[in-house]
C-alpha positions as CSV (number, residue, x, y, z in Angstrom):
1,X,0.0,0.0,0.0
2,X,1.2,3.5,-0.8
3,X,2.4,5.4,2.3
4,X,1.9,9.1,1.8
5,X,0.5,11.1,-1.0
6,X,2.6,10.1,-4.0
7,X,5.4,7.9,-5.3
8,X,8.9,9.0,-4.3
9,X,12.0,9.0,-6.5
10,X,14.3,6.0,-6.0
11,X,17.9,7.2,-5.6
12,X,20.9,5.0,-6.3
13,X,23.7,5.9,-3.9
14,X,26.1,3.4,-5.4
15,X,27.2,-0.3,-5.3
16,X,30.1,-2.5,-4.6
17,X,31.0,-6.0,-5.8
18,X,33.8,-8.4,-5.2
19,X,35.8,-9.3,-8.3
20,X,34.2,-11.8,-10.5
21,X,36.3,-15.0,-10.7
22,X,36.3,-17.9,-13.2
23,X,34.7,-20.9,-11.7
24,X,36.7,-23.4,-9.7
25,X,39.5,-21.0,-9.2
26,X,40.0,-18.2,-6.6
27,X,36.7,-18.7,-4.8
28,X,36.6,-22.5,-4.9
29,X,36.6,-22.8,-1.1
30,X,33.8,-20.3,-0.4
31,X,30.1,-20.3,-1.3
32,X,27.2,-17.9,-1.8
33,X,26.8,-16.8,1.8
34,X,30.5,-15.9,2.2
35,X,30.5,-13.9,-1.1
36,X,27.2,-12.2,-0.5
37,X,28.3,-11.2,3.0
38,X,31.5,-9.8,1.6
39,X,29.6,-7.7,-0.9
40,X,27.1,-6.4,1.7
41,X,29.9,-5.6,4.1
42,X,31.7,-3.6,1.4
43,X,28.5,-1.5,0.9
44,X,28.2,-1.1,4.7
45,X,31.8,0.1,4.9
46,X,31.6,2.3,1.8
47,X,28.5,4.2,2.9
48,X,29.0,4.2,6.7
49,X,26.1,1.9,7.5
50,X,27.6,-0.1,10.3
51,X,24.9,-0.7,12.9
52,X,22.3,0.9,10.6
53,X,18.8,-0.6,10.4
54,X,17.7,-0.6,6.8
55,X,14.1,-1.3,5.6
56,X,15.1,-4.4,3.6
57,X,17.9,-6.3,1.9
58,X,16.7,-8.3,-1.1
59,X,19.0,-10.6,-2.9
60,X,19.3,-14.2,-4.1
61,X,21.3,-17.0,-5.8
62,X,20.3,-19.2,-8.7
63,X,22.2,-22.2,-7.4
64,X,22.3,-22.6,-3.6
65,X,22.3,-25.4,-1.1
66,X,19.0,-26.4,0.7
67,X,20.7,-25.3,3.9
68,X,20.8,-21.7,2.5
69,X,17.0,-21.3,2.6
70,X,17.6,-18.0,4.5
71,X,20.7,-17.0,2.6
72,X,20.1,-13.2,2.6
73,X,19.1,-12.9,6.2
74,X,22.2,-14.9,7.3
75,X,24.3,-12.7,5.1
76,X,22.8,-9.6,6.6
77,X,23.6,-10.8,10.1
78,X,27.3,-11.0,9.1
79,X,27.4,-7.8,7.1
80,X,27.7,-5.2,9.9
81,X,24.1,-3.9,9.4
82,X,21.8,-3.8,12.4
83,X,20.5,-7.3,13.2
84,X,17.0,-5.7,12.9
85,X,17.4,-5.4,9.2
86,X,15.2,-7.9,7.4
87,X,16.4,-10.1,4.5
88,X,14.5,-11.4,1.6
89,X,15.5,-14.2,-0.7
90,X,14.3,-14.1,-4.3
91,X,15.2,-15.6,-7.6
92,X,14.6,-14.9,-11.2
93,X,17.5,-16.8,-12.8
94,X,20.0,-14.4,-14.3
95,X,17.7,-11.4,-13.7
96,X,17.7,-11.9,-9.9
97,X,19.9,-9.0,-9.0
98,X,18.0,-6.5,-11.2
99,X,14.7,-7.9,-10.0
100,X,15.9,-7.3,-6.4
101,X,16.7,-3.7,-7.2
102,X,13.3,-3.2,-8.8
103,X,11.5,-4.7,-5.7
104,X,13.6,-2.6,-3.3
105,X,12.9,0.4,-5.5
106,X,9.1,-0.2,-5.5
107,X,9.1,-0.3,-1.7
108,X,11.0,3.0,-1.5
109,X,8.7,4.6,-4.1
110,X,5.7,3.5,-2.1
111,X,7.0,4.8,1.1
112,X,7.2,1.4,2.8
113,X,10.9,1.7,3.4
114,X,13.4,4.6,3.2
115,X,16.5,2.6,2.2
116,X,17.5,-0.9,1.2
117,X,20.2,-3.0,-0.5
118,X,19.7,-5.2,-3.6
119,X,22.1,-7.8,-4.6
120,X,22.9,-11.4,-5.5
121,X,25.6,-14.0,-5.5
122,X,26.3,-17.2,-7.4
123,X,29.0,-19.9,-7.5
124,X,29.6,-22.7,-9.9
125,X,32.5,-23.9,-7.7
126,X,30.2,-24.9,-4.7
127,X,27.1,-26.4,-6.4
128,X,24.5,-28.4,-4.4
129,X,25.2,-32.0,-5.1
130,X,22.2,-34.3,-4.6
131,X,21.6,-38.0,-4.9
132,X,19.2,-39.5,-7.5
133,X,15.5,-39.2,-7.0
134,X,14.9,-42.9,-6.5
135,X,17.5,-43.0,-3.7
136,X,15.7,-40.2,-2.0
137,X,12.5,-42.3,-2.2
138,X,14.2,-45.3,-0.7
139,X,15.4,-43.2,2.2
140,X,11.9,-41.8,2.8
141,X,10.4,-45.2,2.5
142,X,12.7,-46.4,5.2
143,X,12.0,-43.3,7.3
144,X,8.2,-43.8,7.1
145,X,8.2,-47.5,8.0
146,X,6.7,-48.3,11.3
147,X,8.7,-51.4,12.2
148,X,12.4,-52.3,12.2
149,X,11.8,-55.1,9.6
150,X,9.9,-52.7,7.3
151,X,12.7,-50.1,7.6
152,X,15.3,-52.7,6.8
153,X,13.4,-54.1,3.8
154,X,13.4,-50.7,2.1
155,X,17.2,-51.0,1.9
156,X,16.9,-54.2,-0.1
157,X,16.3,-51.9,-3.1
158,X,19.7,-50.2,-2.8
159,X,21.7,-50.3,-6.0
160,X,25.2,-48.9,-7.0
161,X,23.5,-46.3,-9.3
162,X,22.1,-44.7,-6.2
163,X,25.6,-43.5,-5.2
164,X,26.1,-41.5,-8.5
165,X,25.6,-37.8,-7.5
166,X,23.3,-35.6,-9.5
167,X,24.8,-32.1,-10.2
168,X,22.6,-29.1,-11.0
169,X,21.6,-29.1,-14.6
170,X,22.1,-26.2,-17.0
171,X,19.5,-27.4,-19.5
172,X,15.9,-26.1,-19.9
173,X,13.5,-28.7,-18.5
174,X,11.0,-28.0,-21.3
175,X,13.4,-28.5,-24.2
176,X,16.4,-30.4,-22.8
177,X,18.6,-27.8,-24.5
178,X,21.4,-25.9,-22.7
179,X,21.4,-22.1,-23.0
180,X,24.2,-22.3,-25.5
181,X,22.4,-24.8,-27.6
182,X,19.3,-22.6,-27.5
183,X,21.4,-19.6,-28.6
184,X,22.8,-21.5,-31.5
185,X,19.2,-21.9,-32.8
186,X,18.7,-18.1,-32.3
187,X,21.7,-17.0,-34.2
188,X,20.8,-19.4,-37.1
189,X,17.3,-17.9,-37.2
190,X,18.6,-14.3,-37.2
191,X,21.6,-15.0,-39.5
192,X,24.2,-13.8,-37.0
193,X,27.7,-14.7,-38.1
194,X,30.7,-16.0,-36.1
195,X,32.7,-12.9,-37.0
196,X,29.9,-10.6,-35.6
197,X,29.9,-12.5,-32.4
198,X,33.7,-12.5,-32.0
199,X,33.8,-8.8,-32.8
200,X,31.4,-8.1,-29.9
201,X,33.4,-10.3,-27.6
202,X,36.6,-8.4,-28.5
203,X,34.9,-5.1,-27.8
204,X,33.8,-6.4,-24.4
205,X,37.3,-7.3,-23.4
206,X,38.9,-4.2,-24.7
207,X,36.4,-1.9,-23.0
208,X,36.8,-3.7,-19.7
209,X,40.6,-3.6,-19.9
210,X,40.5,0.1,-20.6
211,X,38.1,0.7,-17.7
212,X,40.4,-1.0,-15.3
213,X,43.4,0.9,-16.8
214,X,41.6,4.2,-16.4
215,X,40.6,3.5,-12.8
216,X,36.9,3.3,-13.4
217,X,36.4,0.2,-11.3
218,X,38.2,1.7,-8.3
219,X,35.5,2.0,-5.7
220,X,33.1,-0.4,-7.5
221,X,35.2,-3.5,-7.0
222,X,36.3,-4.5,-3.5
223,X,39.4,-6.9,-3.3
224,X,38.5,-10.3,-2.0
225,X,40.5,-13.5,-1.4
226,X,43.6,-12.2,-3.2
227,X,41.8,-10.8,-6.3
228,X,41.5,-7.1,-6.9
229,X,39.9,-7.3,-10.4
230,X,37.9,-9.7,-12.5
231,X,40.2,-12.4,-13.7
232,X,38.5,-13.2,-17.0
233,X,39.3,-9.9,-18.7
234,X,41.7,-10.5,-21.6
235,X,43.4,-7.3,-22.6
236,X,45.5,-9.1,-25.2
237,X,42.7,-11.0,-27.0
238,X,42.3,-10.4,-30.7
239,X,40.0,-11.5,-33.6
240,X,42.8,-13.9,-34.6
241,X,42.8,-15.6,-31.2
242,X,39.1,-15.7,-31.0
243,X,38.8,-17.2,-34.5
244,X,41.0,-20.2,-33.4
245,X,38.5,-21.3,-30.8
246,X,36.3,-24.3,-31.7
247,X,32.5,-24.1,-31.4
248,X,31.3,-25.8,-28.2
249,X,27.5,-26.2,-28.5
250,X,27.1,-27.2,-32.1
251,X,30.0,-29.3,-33.4
252,X,28.4,-30.2,-36.7
253,X,30.4,-27.6,-38.6
254,X,27.6,-25.1,-38.5
255,X,28.2,-23.9,-34.9
256,X,29.3,-20.4,-34.1
257,X,29.3,-20.2,-30.3
258,X,32.7,-20.6,-28.7
259,X,34.2,-20.2,-25.3
260,X,35.4,-16.8,-26.5
261,X,32.0,-15.4,-27.5
262,X,30.1,-17.0,-24.6
263,X,30.0,-15.9,-21.0
264,X,32.4,-18.0,-18.8
265,X,31.2,-19.9,-15.7
266,X,31.8,-17.4,-12.9
267,X,31.7,-16.9,-9.1
268,X,30.9,-13.6,-7.5
269,X,28.6,-11.3,-5.6
270,X,27.3,-7.7,-5.9
271,X,25.2,-5.2,-3.8
272,X,23.6,-1.8,-4.5
273,X,22.3,0.8,-2.0
274,X,19.0,2.4,-2.9
275,X,17.2,5.0,-0.9
276,X,14.8,8.0,-0.9
277,X,16.4,11.4,-1.6
278,X,15.6,12.6,1.9
279,X,17.4,9.6,3.4
280,X,20.4,10.2,1.3
281,X,20.5,13.9,2.2
282,X,20.2,13.2,5.9
283,X,23.4,11.1,5.7
284,X,25.2,13.2,3.2
285,X,25.3,10.3,0.7
286,X,25.7,10.8,-3.0
287,X,22.8,10.3,-5.5
288,X,24.4,8.9,-8.7
289,X,21.2,8.3,-10.5
290,X,17.6,7.3,-10.1
291,X,15.9,4.0,-10.8
292,X,13.0,5.2,-12.9
293,X,11.3,2.2,-14.7
294,X,11.4,-1.5,-14.6
295,X,9.8,-4.2,-16.7
296,X,9.7,-8.0,-17.1
297,X,8.6,-10.2,-20.0
298,X,8.5,-13.9,-21.0
299,X,8.4,-15.7,-24.3
300,X,7.0,-19.1,-25.4
301,X,10.4,-20.7,-26.1
302,X,9.1,-24.1,-25.2
303,X,6.4,-23.9,-27.8
304,X,9.0,-22.9,-30.4
305,X,7.4,-19.5,-31.0
306,X,10.5,-17.6,-29.9
307,X,14.1,-18.0,-29.0
308,X,15.0,-18.8,-25.3
309,X,16.8,-15.5,-24.7
310,X,14.6,-13.1,-26.7
311,X,12.3,-11.9,-23.9
312,X,14.2,-8.5,-23.5
313,X,13.2,-7.8,-27.1
314,X,9.7,-7.6,-25.8
315,X,10.3,-6.1,-22.3
316,X,12.3,-3.1,-23.6
317,X,9.6,-1.9,-26.0
318,X,6.9,-2.3,-23.3
319,X,9.1,-0.3,-20.9
320,X,9.6,2.4,-23.6
321,X,5.8,2.7,-23.9
322,X,5.5,3.2,-20.1
323,X,8.1,5.9,-20.2
324,X,7.2,7.6,-23.5
325,X,10.8,7.2,-24.7
326,X,12.4,5.9,-27.9
327,X,15.2,3.3,-28.1
328,X,17.5,6.1,-29.2
329,X,16.8,8.3,-26.2
330,X,19.5,6.8,-24.0
331,X,23.1,7.9,-23.5
332,X,24.2,4.5,-22.5
333,X,23.0,0.9,-22.8
334,X,24.0,-2.0,-20.5
335,X,22.8,-5.2,-22.2
336,X,23.9,-8.4,-20.4
337,X,26.1,-10.4,-22.7
338,X,25.1,-14.0,-21.9
339,X,26.3,-14.7,-25.4
340,X,27.5,-12.3,-28.0
341,X,24.9,-13.9,-30.4
342,X,22.0,-13.3,-28.0
343,X,22.8,-9.5,-27.8
344,X,23.1,-9.3,-31.6
345,X,19.8,-11.2,-32.1
346,X,18.0,-8.7,-29.8
347,X,19.5,-5.7,-31.6
348,X,18.6,-7.1,-35.0
349,X,15.0,-7.9,-33.9
350,X,14.5,-4.3,-32.8
351,X,15.4,-3.2,-36.3
352,X,13.4,-5.9,-38.2
353,X,10.1,-4.6,-39.7
354,X,8.5,-8.1,-39.6
355,X,9.4,-8.7,-36.0
356,X,8.2,-5.2,-34.9
357,X,5.0,-5.5,-36.8
358,X,4.0,-9.1,-36.1
359,X,5.5,-9.6,-32.6
360,X,5.4,-6.1,-31.1
361,X,2.4,-4.7,-33.0
362,X,4.3,-1.7,-34.1
363,X,4.0,0.2,-37.3
364,X,7.6,1.2,-37.3
365,X,10.8,-0.5,-36.1
366,X,12.4,0.5,-32.8
367,X,15.6,1.1,-34.8
368,X,19.2,0.8,-34.0
369,X,21.4,2.0,-31.2
370,X,24.8,3.6,-31.2
371,X,27.1,0.7,-30.5
372,X,29.8,3.0,-29.1
373,X,27.3,3.6,-26.2
374,X,26.8,-0.1,-25.5
375,X,28.5,-1.7,-22.5
376,X,31.1,1.0,-22.5
377,X,33.0,-0.3,-19.5
378,X,32.9,-3.9,-20.6
379,X,30.2,-6.6,-20.5
380,X,29.6,-10.0,-19.2
381,X,31.7,-11.7,-21.9
382,X,34.8,-10.1,-20.4
383,X,33.8,-9.5,-16.8
384,X,32.0,-12.8,-16.2
385,X,28.5,-13.7,-15.1
386,X,27.8,-15.1,-11.6
387,X,24.1,-15.4,-12.4
388,X,22.3,-13.5,-9.6
389,X,25.1,-11.0,-9.2
390,X,25.0,-9.5,-12.7
391,X,22.0,-7.3,-12.1
392,X,23.7,-5.5,-9.2
393,X,26.9,-5.1,-11.3
394,X,24.9,-3.5,-14.1
395,X,23.0,-1.1,-11.9
396,X,26.1,0.1,-10.0
397,X,28.1,0.4,-13.2
398,X,25.5,2.4,-15.1
399,X,24.8,4.7,-12.2
400,X,28.5,5.5,-11.9
401,X,28.8,6.1,-15.7
402,X,25.8,8.4,-15.7
403,X,27.2,10.4,-12.8
404,X,30.7,10.7,-14.2
405,X,29.7,11.4,-17.7
406,X,26.8,13.6,-16.8
407,X,24.5,11.4,-18.9
408,X,20.8,11.8,-18.7
409,X,19.6,8.3,-18.9
410,X,20.6,4.7,-19.5
411,X,18.9,1.4,-20.3
412,X,19.6,-2.0,-18.7
413,X,18.5,-5.3,-20.2
414,X,19.0,-8.8,-18.9
415,X,17.9,-12.1,-20.5
416,X,17.3,-15.1,-18.2
417,X,16.8,-18.9,-18.2
418,X,13.2,-19.9,-18.6
419,X,12.6,-17.5,-21.5
420,X,12.3,-14.3,-19.3
421,X,13.8,-10.9,-19.4
422,X,14.2,-8.1,-16.9
423,X,14.8,-4.5,-17.9
424,X,15.2,-1.1,-16.2
425,X,15.8,2.6,-17.0
426,X,18.1,4.8,-14.9
427,X,18.0,8.6,-15.0
428,X,20.0,11.5,-13.6
């Protein structure tokens, strides 16, 4: 329920993340809770929030252990915030961090809270490992038995296969295809070449390397466990090096997605402080930008009517209608690079007359964007993608860019598993 007479502007004071690390490397011995706690503690220290009671901390992880059912609250308790600060776990696949920011923003706008932190963490190095479903049923059958004989008889069904662990899958349950395999179908549909994908990957690495060299990430990235920067950024990569990599999702000879133009498996965490303008003024905190709009969408990828990662192609136009803006009305664009091909498919769809007419019910195309304004400090292909942490990275990065460059507005777009997309607009 709205508290007060009208919606309040949602200020972004800033964000901090730990360096993103390639999976099974620097963060192999820690998990979601340790990383999320580190990111929250970095925000607490950066903005002088030790002992502060915030209205909410909302965050999540895509892959977490059953014991982490209260992940965010436990991380809050170790962050330095007041123990009276509530924690909320949520999950929308790769859009988790951005969804958390939108939910915190909504509560601030409605007057329910004055300040909150949004974030996320994910690790591929500490996945939940389970036993097969039929072994679980055997255990439960023994547990439910009323007599010793009945409990013992349940174990007569024990087989060697029951001891084979089941790792979390990265395939879509409805199609059986991995995200990379699904993107291979998308790039074939839209005619995206291998060279186009490698070019975008090269731009991502070069921009990220330049941003680190110019000191942009100072203050945004907090050193953690021996890392002081993302360890996937390749300043020395080239089109020649990228061209030598073999396709990994379609080995038929027609594949174009490689380890170079696909996001690496990554560990990391991020957190962003959002608040009302009055709350920021009272504490003499900066306001880098405002979270102005947010939108989600989903596509029927399982029915074959759309590509798995095409939902942002629908969410962005819907958000533009809400705001009365055009696609070209932005100084900067932060489009999550799950795969170079996925970004290029989306950009092409927005400039395709048939797609805009038949799928978006538009008489005109959305048009093109200035690629020099896209992911100007590097994207996920270079920096990495710890699933739930990417949204916080994008919000904090774009807010800092808008503040430093005196930009008016920026657009964020994130595709997710399950055929969904989360988008947002930041303004100064």
